[in-house]
N, C-alpha and C positions, 0 to 999 in steps of 0.2 A: 643372828642367824639369817641366812639368805636362802630363799627358795630357788631351786634350779628349774628354769623354764626350758622345756625341750620343744624343738620345732621339728615337725615331720614333713617329708616331701609329699607332694600331692598324691602320687600313686599309693603311698602308705596310708594316707588319710582315707582314700577310697576303700582300701582293704579294711581299715578300722570300721568304717560304716557297714561293710558287708559282714564283718565278724560280729558286730553288735546286733545286726538283724538275725544272724544265725543263732545267737545266744537266746533270742526270744522265740526261736522256732522250736525249742525243746520245752516240754512242760516241767513245772517245778515238782520236786519231791519233798514233801513236808516230813520232818523227822517223826519217828515212831511215837514219841511222847505226845504229840498232838497231830496225828496223821489225819488228813482230810482227803476226801475224794477230789481228784484233779482231772479236768478234761485233758486227755493226752493229745488232743488236736488243738490245744489252746493257741499255738502259733500258726495255725492254718485256718482259722475261722473266717479269714477274709477271702477264702476261695471255696468253691464247691467240692463235694465229695470226690468226683472223678479226678479233679486236678490234684487233690491231696493224695489220692490213691497212687497217681503217677509219681508224685514227689516222694512219697514214702517208699515206693518200690525202688526208686533210684538211690535213696540215702539209707534205707533200712532193710530192704530186701524182704518185705512182708506185704501180703495182701491185707486190706483193711475192710473187706466186705465178706460176708459168708460165701461159701462155695456155691456153685451153680446147682449142685446136687441138693443142697439145702432148700433152695427155692423151688426146684423141680418137685420135691416131695410135698411142699406146701401147695403147689398148683394141683398136683395129682389128688391131694386130699380135699380139694375144693375150697381151701382157705383163701387162696388168692384166685380171683376170677379174671377172665379176659378183660372185663371192664376195668379192673384195677390196673392191668398192664397197659391198656389203651390210655387211661388217664395219666399214668406215669410217663409214657412216651410223649404224650401231648405236653406235659409240664416241663419236659426236658428242653431247655432253651440254650444249651451251651453252644458257643461258637466253634464247636469241634465236630468230629464225625458223628452224624446223627443216624442212629440205627432205626430201622423200620420195625413194625410189630413182628413181621416174619423173622427178622434178624434176631429178635429177642427169643422167639420160640425155638429157632434153630440152635441158638447158643445154649439152651438148657440141656442139650444132649451131650455137649462136650465142655469139660471144665478147662479153664486156662491153667498153664503151668505156673508153679510158684515163681514169683519175681526174684531176680538176682540183683542185689545192690551193686553199684559200680565199685570195683575193688580199690582198696587203699594200697599205698606202696608196700605196707607190711604184708598184705595178702599176695601181691605180685612176687615179693621177695620169698615168701614161703613156698610159692609154686616152683621157683627155680632152685631153691636151696634144700627143700625138704625139712626146714626148721620151722616150727610153729611160732613165727614172730608175732602174730596177733595175740596168741595165748600168752607169750612172754610179756608183751606190753601190758595186757590186762593184769597180769600177775604183779608186775613191778609198780604200776600205777596204783593198783589196789593196796599193796603193802604200804606204800607211802601215804595214800589218801586216808586209809583207815586210822592212821595215827594223827595226821594233820587235822582232820575234821572231827576227831573224837569228841563226844559230848559227855565224857565222864566215865565211860565203860573201862577204859584202860587204866591200869595202876600207875603207869609212867607215860607221860605225854611229851612229845617232842615240841621243841620251841617252834612256834609258827608265826613269828613276827615277820613283817615284810610282805605278806600275801602268799597266795598259793604258788605262784611261779617261782618266787624266790625260795620258798621252802623246798619245792621239788628240786631246784638246782642244787641246793645244799645236800639233799639226799642222793640224787642221781650221780653227782660228781664223785661220790664215795661208794656207790653200789656197783660191785664188780660182776653181778649176775649176768647182765647183758654181754659183757666182755667174755665171760666164761662160755657163754652160748655161741660166741663167734662174732659179736659186734665189736671188733677191735677198736680201741681208742675212744670208746663211748664216754667214759668219765671225763677225759680231757676235752672232748667235743662239747659236752654239756657245760663244763667250766668256762669255755670260751664264748658261750652264747651271751648275748647282751642281757643285762639285768632287766631291761624293759621288755615285758612280754610282747608289747606291740612291735618292737624292733625284731624280736625273735620270730614273730609271725611274718613280718615283712621279709626277713632273710629266707625263711623256709619257703614262702610263697615264690620268691624270685628263683630259688634253686629248683623248685618243683614246677616252675612255669605256670603257676596258678595266678591268672590275672583277675581283674574284677568281674569279668563276664563269667568266669568259671567258679569264682569264690563262693557265690551264693549257695550252691548245693554241695560244693566240695567241703566248705567249712561245716555245713550241716552234717555231711557224711561223717567227718571226723568226730564231731560231737556225739553222733549216734553210737559210734564204737565205744564211747566212754560210759554208755548206759546210765546207771543211777548216779554216778559221780557228776556227770554234766547236769543232770536234773537237780541234784542237791545244790550245785552251784547256781542254777536258775532260781531255786528257792531263796538263796541269799539276795539275788537280784530282785526278786519279787518283794521281799521284805524292805529292801532299800527303796524301791519305787513307792511303796506304800507310805514310807516315812519321809519321802521327799529327798532322799540321799542317793548316792551312787555306789555301785559295787561291780567289780570286774572279775569275780571268781570264775564265771563261765568262760570268758575269753582267755583268762590265764590257763585254764585247763585245756582250752583249744591249743594254746601255744605249746603246752607240755606234749600233747599228742602229735603235733606237727614236727616238733624237734626229733621225736623218734623216727618218723617217716623220712625226714631230711637225712638223718644219719644212715638209715637203711638204703636210701637212694644213692648216697655216696659210695656205699659198699657194692651195690648190685646194678649200678647204672648201665653198664655195658649189656647186661642181660635183660633189663626190663624197660629201658628208655623208650623203645618204640611202643610197647603196650601202654606205658604210662601216658604217652602223648595222646593215644586214642582215648584214654580215660578222661584226660583234661578236656579234650575236644567234646566229649559227650557231656561233661559238666557245663560247657559253654552253651549247649543247646537249651533253649527255653523248655520249661516243663509243660508238656502238652499231653493230655490223656489220649490213649489209643481208643479205638472203637470198643475194645473189650472192657476197658475201664468205664466207659460211658454206659455200656450194657449193664455192668454190675451195679452202677449207681441207679439205673432205672429199676432194676429188680429190687434194690433196697427200698426205693420209694414205693413201689407197688406193694411190697410186704407191709409197709407202714400204713398205706391207705387201707389195706384190708383190715388191719386191726382197728383203725379209726371207725370203720363201719360197724365192727363188733361192739366197740365202745358206745357208739350212737344208739345201738339197740339196747344195750344194758341200761343206759341212762333213761331210755324211754320206758323201761319196765319197772322202774322204782315207784314206790308208793310212799310219798312224803308223809310223815306223821303230823298230827295236829296236837299241840299242847294247849290245854284249856287253862288260860290264865297264866300264872307265874310258874315256871319250872322249879322243881325241888333242887335239881342239880344242873349246873352248866359246867361241863368238863372240857377244858381247853387242852388239846394235845398238840404236839409238834406235827407239822405236815408230813413228816417222815412216813413212807408207805407202810411201815410196820404198825403204825398207829391206826391205819384204816381197819385192820382186822379187829383190834381191840375196841375201837369206837363202835363198830357194828354190834359186837358182843355186849358192850355196856348198854347201848340203847335198847337192846332186846330185853333188858331186865325190868324196865319200867318206862311207861309212856311219858313220865314227867322228868326223864333224864334227857338232856340235850347236850350234844357234843359240838365242839368248835375246833377248827384247824387253824393253826398260826405258826409262824416260824419259831423254832424251839428256843431261840435265845430271848424270846418274849420282848423284843424291842430294846433290851438293855445289853448292849455289847460292852462287857466289863473286863477290865484288867484286874484280875482277882488274885489274892494271896490266900492260900488255904491255911488251915490251922498249923502252927509250928513250921511255917515255911516262908522263905523270902523270895521264892520263885514266883514270877508273875505269869499267870495263866490267862491267855487272851480268850475269854469265853464269849466269842462272837464270830460272825462270818469272816473268813479270811479276806473277803473283798473289802471289808471295812476296818477302820481303826477303832479301837476301843473308845466308847463315848463317856464311860464312867469308870471309877475305880471302886473296889470293894475288898473286904477281907473278912475272915471268920471272926465272929464276935466271941472271943474266948478270954477268960480271965488270965492275967499275966502269969500266975503260978502254973496253971494248967498248960499254958503255951510253952513255958520253959521246960516243964516235965516232958512234954511231947518232943521238944527239940533234943533234950538229953537222951531220950530213948532212941531217937532216930540216929544221933551221932554214934551211940554205942553200937547200934546195929550195923552202921556203915563201917565202923572200925573192926568189928568182928568179921564182917564180910571180907574186908581187905586182908585181914590176918589169914583167913582161910585160903585166899588166892595168891598170897605173896610167894615169891620164888623160893625163899628160904624155908618158910613154915608150912607150905602146902602139903608136902609129903608126910611130914611128921604129924600134921593135923589129922590126915586121913587115917594113919595107923593108930593114933591115940584115941580119937573120938568117933571114928567112922561107925562102929557098932551102935553107938548111942543114937545115931540118926535112923536106925531101923524103924522105930516107932513113927517118926515123922514121915518116912517113906510110905509106910502102910496107910497112915492117915491121909496123905496126899493122894495115894492111889485110889482110896475109897471115897475121896471127895469129902472128908470129914473136917478139914481144916479151913474150909471156906468161911471167911469172916469179913463182912463189909460194914464197917462202922461209919455212920454219917458224921460229918463235921458239924460243929456248932453252927447256928444260924448265921448266914453272912449279913454284913451290914454295908450300906452305901457310905461313901466318903461323907463324913459330917459337914465338909466344906460346901457341899451342894446346897444352895439356898432354897428357901421354901418355894419361890416362884418357879425355879427350875424343876423341882420335884413335881409340882402340879402340872407343869408343861409335859414332863415325861409321862406321867400317868395318863393325861388326856391323849397324848399322841399314841400311846400303846392301845388304849381302849378304842380309839377311833379306827386304828388300823385293824383291830379285831372285829370291827363292826358291832361292838358291844358297848353301846352308850345309853341303853335304857333296858327296862324289863329284866333287871338282874335277878338271878335265882337266889335262894337262901344260901346255897353253897356254890361258890365258883371255884372249881378245882383247877389249878394251874399245874399242868403235868409236863415236866421235862422227861427225857428218856435217856437211859444209859444201859450199858451191857457189862455185867460183871462176869468175867471169864477167868480161866486159870491157864497159865503157861501158853499165852497167846501173844506173840509180838505185835500182832495187828489188832490188839484190843481197841485202840483208839479209833480204828477205822469202823468199828461197830457202834461208836458213840455218836453224839449229835453233830452232824456236819455244820449246822447253823451255830454251834457253840465251839467251833474251832477244834473239833476232835475230842472234846471233853463231854462228860455227862451234862444234862441240862438242869440238874437239881439246883445249882447255884442261881441260875437266872430265874427259875420259877420261884425260888424262895425270896430273891431280891424283889421281884415284882409283887409278890403277895405281901411282903412287909411294907412296901410302898403304898399299896392300895388299902391295906388295913389301917393305915395311919389316919386317925380321925381329922387331923388338921388338913391333910391332903384331900380327904373327902369333902371337907368344907370348901376348900379351894376349887375342887371339881364342880361342886354344886353352883358356885358363882360362875363357872365356865359353861354351865348348861348340862352337866352330867350329874344326875341325882342318884347316888348309891344309897339304897335303903339301909336303915340303921341295923337291921338284922342280917344283912348280907355278910358272909364270911368268905374271904379269899384264902383258900386252903392249898398250900404248895404240896406237890407230890412228885414222885419219880416212877416212871414206867420202866421196869426191868425187861428189856426186849428179849433176853434169852429165856426167861421163865414166865413172862406175862404176869408177874406179880407187881403190885402197886405199893409203894411205901408212902404213907402220909406223914408229912412233917407238921402234925398238929401241935407239937411242942413249940413251934415257932409263933403260934398265935399269941396276941397280947393277953396279958393277965385279965381275967374276968370276961373275956369274949365267949359268948354262949355258942355251943356247937351241938344242938340237939339232934341233927340229922346224920352225924358222922358215923355212929354205930351202924345204922342201916346202910349207909354208903359203903362201909367196909364189906358188908355181906354181898352187896351188888358187885363190888370189885372182885371179890373172891370167885363169885359165880361166873363173871365175865372172863376172868383169867382162865378158868377151866374150859370155857367154850373156845377161847382163842388158842389155847394149847392143843385142843383136839383138832382144830382146823390146821394149825401149823404142822402138826406131827405127820400129816398126810404126805408132806414133801420131804421131811427129814429122814435120811437113811437110818435104819435100825431103831426108829422111834416107834415102838410098839404100843406105848401107852403114855399118858400124861406124866407119869412119874419119871419116865425116861427123859422127857423134855426138861424137867426140873434138874435132873442129875447132870445133863450135858455141860452146864455152866461150871460145874465143879470138877469135871473130869479133865485131868491134865494131859490125857492122850487123845482128847476129842478134837478132830480137825474141823468139825462143822458144828459148833455150839448153836448156831442159828444161821439163817441164810442172809442176814443183813438186808440189803435193799435189792437183792437179786430178783429180777422180774419187773423192776420199775419201768413204766412206759408212758405214764400220763400225769399231767399236772392240771388240776381243776381249781380255778378261782371263781367261786360263785357262792350264793347262799346255800347252806347245808341242805335245804329242801330239794335242790336240784340233784343231789346224789344220795339223799336219804332213801333207804330201801333198796339200793342197788349194791349187789355183791361185786366189788371191784377186785377181789382176790388178793389184797395186799400189794397191788401194783400201781396205786395212784397216790400222788401227793395231793392232799385235799386242803385248800386254803379258803377259809370263810371270807367272802367279799360281797358287799352289797353296794353296787355303784350308785344307787339312789341316795345313799348316805354320804357319798363322796363327791361333793359339789364341784370341787376344783380338780378332781382326779389325782390328788397328791398321793392317796393310798394306792391307787392303781399304778402310779409311776414307781412307787416303792416296791410293789409286788413284782413288776416286770423287770426291774433293774437289780433286785437282790434275791428274793426267794427263787424266782424263775432261773436266774443264772446259776445259783447254787445247785438247784435240781438238775440243771443241764450238765454241770460238772459230774454229779453223781451218775446220771444216766450214761454219759459218754465214757466215764471210767469203766463202768460195767461193760459197755459196748466194746471198748478197746481191749479190755482184758479177755473178752470172749473171742473176738475175731482175730486178734493179733497177740496171742499170749506170749510169744517169744519176744515181742517188741515192747508191749505195754502191760504184760501180766507179771504177777509176783512170784511165779514159779511154784514148785512143789513144797508144801509145808513140811513134809517129812525130811527135807534136805536143808531146811533153813538154819542159819546161824546169824545172830544179831551182830552187826558191825557198828561199833562206835556209838550205839544208841541212836543211830540214824535210820538204818534200814536193815534189810535181811540179805544175806548172801545165799545163793543156792549152791552150797558146798562150803569150802574153807577160805576161798579167796576170790578176787575179781571185783566186779562192780555190784552195788546193791540192785536188787530187783524191785522196781517200782510197780505200782498197780496192785491188783487183787490176786491173791494166790489162786491156783487152779481149783482148789477145794472150795473156794467161795463162789464159783460159777458152774461147777460140774459135780455131779454126784457119783461119778465113777462109771456111769452108764450113759448119761445124757446131760446136756446143758440144762441148768436151772435158770439161766438168764437168756431170754430171747433178745438177740441184738437188734434192737429197734431204737431209732432216735426218738426223743421225747416229743409227745404231742401235748401242746399247751392249750388248754381250753379256758376261755375267760368270758364271763358274762359282763359285757361292757360295750358301750358304743364304739363302733369301728373307728370313727374319727378321733376319738380320744386315744385309742391304742396307736393309730398311725402318727398322731402328734408326738406321742412319747417316743416312738421309734425314730422319728426324724430328729429328735433332740439327743438321742443316745446312739451314735453310730456303732459303738461296740456291741450293743444288744441287737441293733437292727441287722448287722451282718450275720448273726447267728440264724436269723429267720430268712434273710435274703438268700443265703447260701445253703439253706436246707439242713443245718445242724439241729434246728428245732422246727417244729411245725406249729403254726398259730391258727387256732380256730375260734371263731366268735360264736357264743351261745346266745340264742334269742330269749325273749322274756317268757317263753313257755318251756324253757329248759332243753330245747333242741339245738343240735349243732347246725348252724345256719350259714356261716360264711367261712371261707378258707383264705388265709393270707397267701397271696400269690407272688410276693416279692415286689420290690420297687414301690412300696406303699400302696399296692393295689390288692383288691379283694375279689373273689369269685364265689358264687353260690356253692355251698358244700356239696350238694347232690346234683347240681346242673352240669351237663357236659358242655365243654367249650366247642366252638366251631372246629378247632383243630382236632379235638378228640373225636368229633363226629366224622370228620374227614378220614381219620385213621381207621375208624370202625368200618366205614364204607369201603375202604380199600380191602 
C-alpha cells in the first residue's frame, strides 16, 4: 500500500492556516452525557473585551455586554459610584478611541443599536430571491449532521467513514431538497467538488474572492452560522489536542458551509456580486473597536469594581471561629458555589465542625467504568487527562446481572421505537403505561441507587499511592491536626427529564457527580499501609481518624454518606451525630435557597423539584457566581457570600515552593472562569451563546438540544437557567479571583503560563491579592504589575480633577 502525498500551492496553505485559526475561534460543545461549562470566548482570550465585542458583532451579530440601561439603573441605585467609573476609565489603556468620563455619562442616556453581522452569500441571495436560503442550509446540514454525529440515539445510523466532508458529499449529492427549492444542479455541483475539504475551501475562496486578509473573519462568520455543529466539531478538536492527535472536523464543516455559498453565488452572481465585494472588503478590515464598544467595556469594568468593593466589606465583617484543640469533623466540599451555602449551614450546627474547600475531583482525575458498563467516564477536569483508572468493585455475577438487565431494557426501548412495531405497541400496551405516567407526574418513581464502591487500578504500586495521597492532602492544606471524621464530599444533581442534567453536576469531574472521586480518595486514605507511608513522609494521620466519603445532592441539599465503603472493623462513633447535623444543615440550606426559586413556598417544594419531570428550574446551578477565593477558611468564615463564591482552602505558609498555588491558578481558577464566562455569555448574548428555551428542546443525537425539530444544537445554558421569568438570576460579571499569597509568586506563575496570564492581562478575570489580615490589598494591573486595591492612580486622580 502506498500513501498518496498531496502538495498544496502557497495561497491555499495560507488559507489552511486561517481556517485552522478560525476553527479555534469557536468554543467546544461537550456532549450532553458529560456536559461541562465552557468559556464561549475561549478563542478570544488573547484580546480584551472591546476587541472581542467588535469581532463578535462582525461575525455573530450580537452584543456581548449588558445594555446601557442596565448600567444606568445600577448607577442610579448607587451601586456603581462615580469613583468606580473614574477608576475604570483610568484602567482602560486600549490603543483605540479613549472616551472621557463625560463621554461615559452621556452614553448612559442612549443605548447603541443591535449589531448586524456581515452577511453571507446565502443572506444576500435571500434578499434578492425571497427564498430563505440560510434556513434551508441550516435544515439540510442539520438533517445530515444529526445522523453523522449521532451518539446512539438513532436506531439506524448512516455510514460515516471518511470524515465529515466525505460523508456530507455522499449525502448532499443525493439530496434533492435544495434543487426543489430552486438551487438547480446542486447535487451534481457537490459531486464535482474535490474530495479534499482543503481543496474545496480553496476553490470556494477563489470563486468568492476571499483572500487571506479577508479569510480570518469570513471563515469565522461561516462557522458561526453553523452554531452548535461547529462547536461540536471544536469538541473533537479539543479532545484530539488533549490526546496529542489531530482532527479536522471543524474545517470540514467550514468546507460544507462554503460549498453552499459557492453554489448560491454561481446562481445569483449578477444580482449580488457588488454587495458581496463590499462584504469581502469589510472582512479585510482589521477588527477595531469603536468608541461605543470601548465605553461598554469600561461600564462592564466599573460594574465589576463596584462588586469588588461590596465583597471587601463582606470579608471584613466575618467573625472567624476558633476551634479548641481537635475538630470533631472536617468536612471537605467541592469549591462549587452551591457548597458555600451548605458549608455555612453545617458550620452553624457545632463549633467543632470545620469545613474545607477543594476541587471536587479531589486530585484524582480518573478514567472510570461504572458497574455493568464498559463506557469510560473521565471523572476529572476537561483541561487534564485522566491520571488513574478505576472501576466499580462489584462481584462478577452481580455485574453480569446488571448487564443483562441493561441489554433487555435497551432491546425493549428499541422495540417500542422501531418503525414496524411502534404503532402496534402503543395500541396494545399504551393503557398499561397509565400507572407509570401517574407515578412520574407525581414524582414517585425517583430512584437513585449508588454503585458499589469504586476501586483504583490494582496495578498502581504502593509508592505511587502514597505519593497521590500526600499530593492531595498537601493541596488541601490538610497535613496535620486531623479530625476524628474527615468527610470527603463530592456533589451531584439528581433530576428528572432534564437533558442538561450533566451541566448541574461537578464541573471538576467532567460533568459527572463527584461521588466516585470522593470514594476513591477515602478508600486511599483509609488504607493503613498508605497511612504508614504518609507517616514516613511527614504526614501523621491519627489511628482513630476516619475518611468518610459522601455526596451532596445540590437539588435537595441532602447528604448521602457512603459509610458502607469503610474497611471492616473501622470504628465510626461520631457518624450518628453527624447525620443529625447534616439533616439540620440541609434544612437551613433549603430555606435559604428557596428564597430565589420560583414557586418554592416551603422546603418540601425544594425537595420535590428534583423529581418533577415538568420542572424547568430544579435548582439555579451556579447562577450568580462572581468570586473565587483561595485562602485559609478563617478569611471567609462568618461571611455570608450568598452562594456566589468558589471557596478553595489554601495556606501559602505551608506551600514552600508554591506548587499548590501554581496548581490552583492553572486548574481550579481556569475551570471556574469557564463556568463564570458561560453564565456571562448565556446572559448577555443568549441568541449566540445560550441554550434557548427548555420548553422547545429536543435532544439530537445524544449531543445537544435543538430549539424545535431541526437545525443546529443550542450550546450554553437554557434561558430558564439564568432568568426566572421576570428578571435575571445571574449578574453578568467577570470573575474576581482573590488569593492570599505573595504577589511575586503569583507573577512568577503567570509569567510561566501565558494562557492563564492572558485571561488576567485582557480582563477576562480579575486578580486581587489578599494580605495577612484578610483584607483585599493589591490589584493585578496587567503586564505582571500590581497597584494598591484602594489607592487611586495618578491617571484616575487627573480624570477626577477634570
